[in-house]
Every structure is written in structure tokens, then in C-alpha cells.
C-alpha positions in Angstrom: 33.8 -92.5 6.7 33.3 -95.4 4.0 30.5 -97.7 3.7 29.8 -100.9 2.0 27.9 -101.0 -1.4 26.5 -104.8 -2.3 24.8 -105.7 -5.7 24.0 -108.8 -7.0 21.7 -111.2 -9.2 20.7 -112.6 -5.7 21.6 -113.2 -2.2 22.8 -116.2 -0.3 22.1 -116.1 3.6 25.3 -117.3 5.2 24.7 -118.3 8.9 27.0 -117.7 11.5 27.5 -117.5 15.5 28.8 -114.3 16.1 31.1 -113.3 18.5 27.9 -112.0 20.7 27.2 -116.0 21.1 24.2 -115.5 19.2 23.3 -116.5 15.6 23.3 -114.4 13.0 23.5 -114.2 9.3 25.4 -112.4 6.4 23.8 -111.6 2.9 26.6 -113.0 0.3 26.2 -111.4 -3.3 25.6 -113.9 -5.8 26.7 -113.2 -9.2 27.5 -109.5 -7.9 30.1 -107.8 -5.4 30.2 -106.1 -2.6 32.6 -103.0 -2.4 33.6 -99.9 0.1 32.2 -96.9 -1.1 32.5 -93.3 0.8 29.4 -92.1 2.5 29.3 -88.7 0.7 29.5 -90.6 -2.3 26.6 -92.6 -1.8 24.7 -89.0 -0.4 25.9 -87.6 -4.0 24.6 -90.1 -5.7 21.2 -90.3 -4.3 21.3 -86.4 -4.8 22.1 -86.6 -8.1 19.0 -88.8 -9.3 17.0 -86.9 -6.8 17.4 -83.9 -9.4 15.9 -86.6 -11.7 13.2 -87.6 -10.0 14.1 -90.4 -8.2 13.4 -89.9 -4.2 16.5 -90.2 -2.3 14.3 -92.0 0.3 14.0 -94.8 -3.0 17.7 -96.0 -2.5 17.9 -99.3 -0.3 20.1 -97.7 2.7 20.3 -99.8 6.1 22.4 -97.2 8.4 21.3 -99.6 11.5 23.4 -102.6 10.1 27.1 -103.1 9.8 28.3 -104.3 6.2 25.9 -107.3 4.9 25.1 -109.0 8.4 21.3 -109.5 9.7 19.9 -107.5 6.5 16.5 -108.7 6.2 16.2 -109.8 2.5 12.5 -108.9 2.5 13.6 -105.3 3.1 16.3 -105.5 0.5 13.8 -107.1 -2.3 11.0 -104.5 -1.2 13.1 -101.5 -1.3 14.9 -102.5 -4.7 11.2 -102.6 -6.0 10.0 -99.3 -5.7 13.7 -98.1 -6.6 13.1 -99.8 -9.6 9.7 -98.0 -10.3 10.7 -95.0 -9.4 13.6 -95.2 -12.3 11.4 -96.6 -14.6 8.8 -93.5 -13.7 11.5 -91.3 -14.4 13.3 -92.9 -17.0 13.0 -90.2 -19.8 15.0 -87.7 -17.7 17.4 -90.1 -16.7 18.2 -91.2 -20.6 18.3 -87.8 -21.2 20.6 -86.9 -18.4 24.3 -86.5 -19.1 25.4 -88.9 -16.0 28.9 -89.3 -14.3 30.7 -92.7 -14.5 29.4 -93.8 -11.3 25.6 -92.9 -12.1 26.0 -94.9 -15.3 27.5 -97.9 -13.4 25.0 -98.6 -10.8 22.3 -97.6 -13.3 24.0 -100.8 -15.8 23.2 -103.0 -12.7 19.8 -101.9 -12.0 19.2 -102.9 -16.0 20.8 -106.4 -15.7 18.5 -106.9 -12.8 20.6 -107.1 -9.6 19.6 -105.7 -6.4 21.9 -103.3 -4.6 22.0 -101.9 -1.1 24.1 -99.9 1.5 25.1 -99.6 4.6 27.1 -96.8 5.8 29.8 -97.2 8.8 
């Protein structure tokens, strides 16, 4: 199964009326991207960083949402603050580790000040 990984400097709310006739919004990445990522890959990423002291729960994940629809931006921001704190607290271990390419890529987004989240499908 594949999910959606989103990273960006910020997010813009795009309002729309859904097929259910109700108002919804999508978080559109600003200076970032939305890309497909396998659920297994996401789990492996969290597991790898957990071995370096970053708890799996620290990673912003929204299993009850599809893509970036109706995800509360305050929750995205709060979870990214928690993730940054966990990475900062374990930075020495992270910097000493041999990181797989994907982990280096994700860490580079965080180091650039981007926020991120994942929605499994």
C-alpha cells in the first residue's frame, strides 16, 4: 500500500466543496512537494530513527485522513515541533550514524525548516 508524504516550508489551505456536498480543504505545500511513499517505507523510516532515539510516535502521521484533506494545520505544526525536539535531543547519535539515502533526504528537509507529514492509504 502507498501513502502520501508531504513536506514544505509552509502550507496553504485550499477550500473546496467535496463530492459529499460539504466544505473541505486541502493543505497545499508551499515551497515543497507531495509525493507517494509506501506505508512500509514510512514504517522503516520511523523504525530506523527510533533506533537512534527518535520515538516512532514523534513522526507526524495522520492515518484518519486521505492525502492532505482536512488535516488540522495546528496539529501538523505541533507534531513537527515535537519531531524537531526529538531530533535535536538525539542529534549526536543521528550525526554519527550511517544514514540511508531516504533518511538523509528527510533530515535535509527538516534542517531546512520544512514541516512534513504522512497519510497512509
